[in-house]
N, C-alpha and C positions, 0 to 999 in steps of 0.2 A: 722052466721052474728053477733050475739050478742058477741060471743067470739072474733071475729076479731075487733069489735068496742071497746071492753074493752082493748085490746092490744094496739090499736092506741092511746087511751086516756092515758094509762100509759106511752107510749113512749113520747107523747107531754108534759106530766107533768114532765118528767125527771126522773121518777122512773124506777128502774131496772126491767127488764122483768123477766119472770120466768126462774129460773136457769135451766141450762141444766143438765141432769142426768149424774152422774159419770160413768166411764167405768165399765161395768159389772153389773150395777144396772138398774133398770127400772125407767123411768121418772115418777115424781109425777105430777099428773094432777089436774086440778081444780075439783070442785064438779061435775060440768056438764060433765066435761071430764071423771071423774071417773065413773059417771053413764053411760056415753056412752061406756066406756070401759067394764063395767059390762054387759051392754046389748050386747056388741060385743062378750062376751063369749058364749052367748046363741043364738045370732043372726048372720046373715051373715056379712062379712067385710064391714065396713062403708067407704064412700068416703074420700079422702085426705083432711086434715085440712090446709088451705092456711095461717093461722095466723102465722105458724112457718116460713114462707118465708119472712115476713116483717122485715126491718132493726131494729137494737137495738137503744137505746137512744144515745149511744156513737157514733155509725155510723152516726146518724142524725146530731149530733153536729159537727162532722168532715165535713160532707157534707155542712152544713150551713157556717162553717168557710171558706171552699174552695170557696163557691159561693161568699162570701163577698170579699175575696182576688182577685178572678177573676174579679169581678165587679170593684174593685178599680184599678186593673191593666189596665182594658179596659178604664176607665176614664182617667188614666194617659197617656195612649197611644193616646187617642182621644184628650185630652187637656193637652199637656205637661206643666209642671210647670215652666220649664226653656226655654226661647226662646232666640235665638241668633240674635243680631243686626249686619247686614253687614255694611261695610264701606259706608258712604254717606247716611245712613238712620237715622231717628229720631223716637224713640218710646215714645209714650205718655201713661203712665200707670195710670189708674183711680181706686182708692179705692172705691168700691161700698158702703161701710159702712160709711166711714168718708167723702167721696167726695173729698179727696186730689188728686192732680195731680202731677206727677213727670215725668221729661224728662230723657231719656236715649239715649246715643249715641252708639258708637262702643262697642261691648261686649255682655255679657249675662244678661238677665233680669229675675228675679224670678216672675212668674205670677201664683198665686194660683187660681185654678178654683173655681168659686163661690165668690171669694173675690176681684180679680183684673180683669180688662179688659185692653187689650193692643191694641193700634192703631199705625200702622207703616206708616210713611210718608217718602218720598224721598227728600233729601236735594240737590240732583244733579240738574243741570240746565235742564230745560224742555222747549219745544217750542210749540207754538200754532199757527197753520196756518188755518184760517177759509176757508173752501172749498166752502161754499155757495156764497161768494162774489168774487171768483176768476174770474168768467166769466161775461161778460155784459149780457149774456142771461141765467145766472144761476137762482137759486131759490130765492136768496136774494141779488141782485146786489146793489151797492151804487148809490146814487142819487146826482147829482151836483146841483148847484144853478139854472141852466136852466131847471132842471127836466129831464136830460138825464141819462140813466142807463149806468153804467160803472163797469168793474171788476178790482179788485186789488189783487195782490199777496202780502199779508201782513204776516210777520213773527214776532211773539212776543216771546222773550226768557225771562224766569222767573225762580225763585227758592224760596223756603220757607226760611223765616227768623226765625231761632230758638230762637232769643232773643225777638221777638215781643210778646206783651201781648196775642194776639189771639192764638198763638201757645202754650204758657206757660199755658194758661187757658184751653186748650183742646177743644176749640170751633170750630175747623176746620171741614169742611165736609170731608167725605171719599174721594170724587173725587174733588180735589182742582181745577183742570183745567176746569172741566165741570160746577162746581157750583160757582166758584169765577171768574176765569180769563176770561172764554168765555163770560159771561154776561157783565162784565166790558168792554171788548174790543169791543163787538158789540154795546153796548149803547153809547160808546164814538166815535167810528169810523164813524158811520152813521151821528152823529151830526156834527162832524168836517168837513167831506167832503161836507156836504150840504152848507157850507159857501163859497165854491170856485167854479169857473167855470171849465169846462173840460180842457180848454187850460192851466189854471193855474195848475191844478192837473197834467197834462201831462208833463209840461215843467218848468215853472218858480217858482212855489210855492211848489215843491215836498219836498225840504229840510225843509221849514218852516212847512209844514203839519206834517212831521215826528217828528220834534221837539215839536210841539204842542201836538201831540198824546202821545209822550213819557213823557212829563211833567205832563199832566193831569192824564194819566194812572198810573204813578208812585205813585202819591198821593193816588189814589183810592185803588190800590193794597196794599200799605203799611198799610192801616187801617185794612186789613184782614190778615196781616202777610205774605204777598207775596212781594218779592223784584224783581223789574223789572230790567233786565239786559240790554236789547236793543230792539229797534223797527226798523225793516227793511222793507222798501217799495220797492217792486220789479216791475214787469211788470204791466202796466196799460192797461187793455183791453177796447178799445173804441168801440162804436157802429159802425156797418159797414157803414151807411150813413155818420156819422160824420167823420169817418176815410177817406172816399173817398173825402169829401169836404175839409178836412184838407190837404190831399195829393195834391189836385189841388191848394189850397191856398199856401201851402209850395212851390209848383213848381213855381207859379207866383212870390212869394217873392224871391225865389232863382234866378229866371231870372232877376228880377229888381236889386237884390243885385249883381248878376254877372255883369250886365251892369254898375252899379255904380263903381264896382271895376275895370271894364275894362277901363272906362273913367279916373278914377284916375290913373290907370297904364299908360295909354297913356300920360296923363299930366305929370306924373313923368318921363316918358321916354324923353319927350321934354325938361324938365328941366335938366334931366341927360345929354342930348346931348349938351345943352348950357353950362352946367358946364364942360363937357368934352372938348368942344372947348376952353372955357376960360382957363381951366387948361393946355391944350396943348399950347396955346399962351403964357401963363406965363412960362410954362416949357421951350419953345424955347427961350424966352427972357432971362430967367435965364441961360440957357445953353450957349447962345451967350455971355452974360456978363462973364460967368465963363470961356469960351474959350479965350476971349480977356484978361481977367486977367491972365489966365494961360500963354498965350503967353508973356505978359509983364513980368510976374514973371520969365518965362523961359529965356527971353533975359537978364534980370537983373542977373539972376543966372549964365548964360553963361559968361556975362561980368565979373562978380565977380570971376567966376571960371578961366577965362583966366589969371587973375592977379596971380593966384597960379599955373596955368598950365605952363606958360612960364618959370619961374624959375625952375620948375620941369623938363621941357624939356631940359633946359640948363644943369642941373645937370645930366640928363640922358645921354646927349652927352658926358660930361666929364667922366662920369662913364664908358661909352662904350670905350672911348679912353684909359682910364686906364686899362680897362679889356683887350683891344687888346695888349697894351704894356706888360701887365703881361703875356698874352698868348704867345707873341713873346719870351719874356725872358724865359718862361717855355719851349717853344719848343727848344730854343738854348741850354738851360741846359740839356734838354732831349737828344738832338743830341750829345752834348759833352759826356754825360754819356754813350750813346749807343756806340760811337766810342771808348771810353776808355774801355768799357766792351768788345767790339770786339777785341781790342788789347790784353787785358788780356786773352781773350779766345784763341786767336791765339798763344800767347806765351805759354799758358798752353797746348794747343794742340801739339805744336812743342816739348815741353819738354816731353809730354806724349808719343809722337811717338818715341822720342829718347830713353826714358826709355823702351818702348816696343821692340825697335830694340836691345838694350843691353840685354834685357831679352831673346829675341829670340836667339841671338848669344850665350848667356850663356847656354840656353837650348840645342841648337844644339851641343855645345861643350860637354856638360854633357852627352847628349844622345850618341854621338860618343864614348866617353870614356866607357860608360856603355855597348854599343854594342860590342866594341873591347874586353873588359874584358869578356863579355858573350861568344863571339866567341872563345876566348882563352880557357875559361873553357870548352866549348862544344867540341873544337878540342882535348883538352887533354882527355876529357871523351870518345870521339869517338875512339881516338887512343887506349885508354885503353880497351874500350868495343866496338868493331866494330859492334856487333849485334844490337846496338841501331839504326843504320841507317835502318836496315831491319824492326825493330819494328815501327819506325816513319813512314816509308813508308806504313806499313800495317795499322797503325792507320789512316793515311790520306786517304787511298783508301778504308777503311771499309764502308763508307757510300755511295760510288759510284760504287764499284765493288763487286758483290756478290760471284762470282766463279773465281778463278785463276787456270789455267791449266799450270803447269810447270813440267818438268821432275825432279824427285828426285835427289839430288846430290849424288855422289858416296862416298864422304868422310863423309857423315852424317851431313853436314851443314844445315843451314836454307833452307827451300824449295824455297825461292825467291832469293837465292844467285846467281843462274844462271842468273836471270833477272837483278841483280845489278852488275854483272861482277866479282863476286867472291871476294877473299881477296884482290886482287891487286887493284881492283876498290875502295874498302874501304880505303885502305891505301892512294891511290892517292887522294881520296876525302878529307881525313884528312889533307894531305899535302897542298892541295889547300885552305882548310879552315884556316889553320894556316897562310899561306901566305896572305890571304885576311885580316886576323886580324892584321898582322904586317903592311900592307899597310894602313889600317884604322887608326892605332895608329900613324903612321908617318904623315898622313895627318892632323890629329887633332893637333899634336904637331907643325906642320908648321903654322897652323892657329893661 
């Protein structure tokens, strides 16, 4: 134990512990340890000395430094030195040593733990709706001047004013709505509603009450750095008995109001009928006067028109006579032209027929001469070549007769010579053809 205690003291004082023995040498021990070792030579093995298991001074220093770094990191994580301000938020940083206050808007704020404290407030519009006064049977209903309980749906919209002295001085509570707005609203609303009757609150004075609450509440909240946006009064919850009485009263008032409007309507209908009758009378008189004036004007216009119509009619008659005379002359001229055209057409037609007759006679004469010359040439050709008659006959009969049965000639002539009468028939035919050609020539010459 004594050896262990000495080693701990040396470690805490920062002195180096006993050097470890080099390799291959025996460790040098303290006097007590040397004595224990000497005794161990003669005595049995002593138990293990736990002093050698304690850390050295260097290890202790490293452990202390690591502990300090870990503690500092834990403090930084637990209390970050830089905090971010979101859009629409206001940060009030207080220096605990100097007491100075600084405002921060969107961005990052350097907050040193132990030196600075930061409070964050929202600059967005917020609303407060007291639930205790919404029902006439609620926990804290409003009281009218008659002492009747009634409920009110009230909505107050507000926001912090970053330029107010209360905000710049950092004097705002953590919960602005519960510590500033709610007491101000309740203290003012109960006092204002106690000045009016239930009927005025329900119907006629609602806008005035809202204006009064907004004006007084704006001044109260402005002193605490809160800007009032608007005050809205919604549903008014009346007591059940008062509501029933008001319903019956409203029904009677509506009935009397309806009767009054009915009488006024009937009176207006009577006046309307009178006015309609008067208007109809005036309309008829005006219509009769207008019709009479119209007839007079029409008669004058007709008389005036006749002064112009009669000369116009006379000119129309003269124009029609001239048109008839012109039409007659035109018809005569057209008839004369048609007769002359017909005469010209007849003369032309007679001349054309004469020309056609001369042309036909010339054509017949020419055709006769051509036929006579053709027959003369054909007669001479047949006389010179009698077999042409047989060939011509065969050509003409080729499309009508497919088979001709005739005895073959003995002299070796054409197979159809027997059918045509032989050589004599051919000569006789040639002579007749020549005679016919002479007759045709003679006849043409006589003509």
